[in-house]
Phi, psi and omega in degrees: 000113182278177179295134181286123177237337181292124181309322183298307183294319182294326176301314183302308181308301181306318177295336182259000184270132175239311183248130184226115180280121179250107180274120180098012174303130180256149168277353174285119182290348177281337177291138173313309182306326188281321180294305181307307194289319178296316180291331174286327176298321188280342175272012183083013179278152174266105180266134183241103180293134171236108176193121189293349182260008173243143177268315179211145175219132177065028182084005186234133176308139181260150174257155183280333176200177186291331182295335181275351184282135176257158180083171182275164179216156179269314185225143169254118178248129198247116170246044172242162186288160195297329177301341181274344198289325175302324175293321188289317175307305180307315175291328174297319186291322174298322179273354186061043178295140173287308184233125175251123183239115182272114189291176176306128178093344183262110187223118176214088189297328169293315180288324177297321187282328173290329180293317191288322179292342173272358178097009180268132175290136180230124179247119191242136175064036180225149182268118180305317174297309182303312179301317182303302182297324173292315186270329188230348184278000000 
């Protein structure tokens, strides 16, 4: 399974997604993570903030890391620098995450391939909100 690049598959993933864990979600409204998560939340997505520096974002309790999040998830959306992706991939493998979404500028080919090899669909270097608006909005 390669990294997902086909519009048809990205559309399917977005259409099937309800719960999104957003790693690096900030309460600062000027940050891209906040803007994207807020817009996705307004589209009906259940947003789960993961940021050790936050208690609550967008009216939802924040978790310090992915390992502390309870319940299932559809997508893990990453707003962290690329150097953090390998640890995030390891946590995604432990949680049996279905889809890992690396936002624009978040690129780590080796970690992405490790996730793919573990059966996780990976979308890399794309904005989830932009793709949602382009393909479903």
